[in-house]
N, C-alpha and C positions, 0 to 999 in steps of 0.2 A: 762583232767582227768587223772592220772594216769592209764596206760594199766597193766593188771596182766596177765600173760601166764602161771603161773603155781602156785601151791601152794606154791614153795620156794621161789617165787616172793612176796607174801603177806607177808612171814614171815620175809622176809630180810626187807621188808618197815616196818612192826610192830616191828622188832627188832632195826631199824634204829630211829624210831619214840619213844621207851623206850628211847636208849641211847641219844637221845637229852633231854629226861626228866633228866636223870641221871646228865647229863651235866649240866644242867638248876638249878637244886636243889645242885647240887655241888658247882656249883659257887657263888648262894645266900648264902649259909654255909659259903665259905672263906671268903665272903664280910661281915657277919653278926658281929655287933658289941659286941652283947652279947652271951653269952654261951648258952643259951638256946634257941635262935634263930639257932645258930649254929647247938644245936643238933636235933632241930625238921627239919631242911632241910636236914643234913647228914641223918636222919633216913629215910626222903622221898626218897633220894637218892638212898639208900640202898633196898626200896620198888622197887623201879624201877627197880634196877639191878636185883632184883630176878625174876621180870616178864621178862625181858629179857633172863635170865638164862632157864625161863618155855620153852620159846618160841625156843630156842635154842635145848633144848631137844627133842620137839616136831618134829623140823627140822633134829635132826640127827637120831631118831627114826623111821621117817617117819610114825609117830603114831599118833593120834588125836582122841580124846574122845570127840564128841559134845554132850555140855549138853543143853537140854529143858529148865533149869532153869530160872526162871525169878528171877531178883535181885528186893526187895523191893527198891523204890524211896521214900525218904522221903521228896524230892523238896525243901530241906533247899536253896540249889544253886539257884533255881529259884527266890528267894525273895531276895539276898544279891548282893549288887550293884559289880561291878567288882573291885578290888584293885591293884595297879601298885606293881611289885616286887620292893623290895627296902630292904636293909640292915638293916633298923628300924624297919619294920614291927613288930607288934604284934602277938601274937601267935594265935588269932583271925584271924587275915588279913593272917595269913600261910595258915591256914585251909580254908579260902576263897579261895584262889588263888590254892589251891590244889584241891579242889572242881569243882572249874571252869575249870581247867585243865583236870579232869579227866571226866566231862561230855563233855568237846570239842573232846577228843579222842571216848568216846562213841558215840558221833553224827556222826565223822568221819568214824567209822566202820560201823555204822549201812547204813550211805549214800553209801558207800563202796559196801556193801551186796544187797542193791538195785539196783546196776549197774550190777550185775554180775549174769548171767544165770545158770551158772555150779553150780549145788547144793551142790558140796564138798567147793568150795571156797565161797559161799554164807555162808556156815554153818561155813565155818571158820571165815568170817568177822563177824558173828553173836556171835560167841563163843568169839572173841575178844572183841567186844562191850559188852558182859556181864560180860567178867572181867572187862573192865574199870568201869562197872556201880557199880560191887562190892567194889573198891577201892575209888570210890565216897563215895557209903553209909558208909564206914570206916572213911571217915573223916567227914560224916554227922552226925554220931553218937557221935564222939569225939566233934564236936562243940556243938552238941543238951547237952551232958552232962556236957562239961565245961565252954563253954560260955553262952548257952542260959539259964542252971539253975542257974548261978550266978547271973542274971539280973532279 
């Protein structure tokens, strides 16, 4: 398991993870064969860039407001089959992929929070996990409104 010695290490790790997500979605956008999917993946990439920027602001300002907020979990991602990333995927598949990625990021940060004894570092990981949970909820709401309601 990765060892962290400071809040800066955690933030650097989280920013690298967000950049990997940006690169993943940007690559899918570039490979997409239709404009709608290109636009969807480009929007996802932009969202991940915003997350990375937020983490950078926290690091630069050395200011972190930990939230005790609990994010609602619709659990839609729990019941959907994994889909492979591909340029031909549908909007529904893209939402499933995004939900699953955010769920995995949430699990990672929660796992890391459980491995840390320092209360500030633990809180930072829990805060990052909640942020990923909010992202997943956004995709679940979109899936519920535009995919499930059509069926």
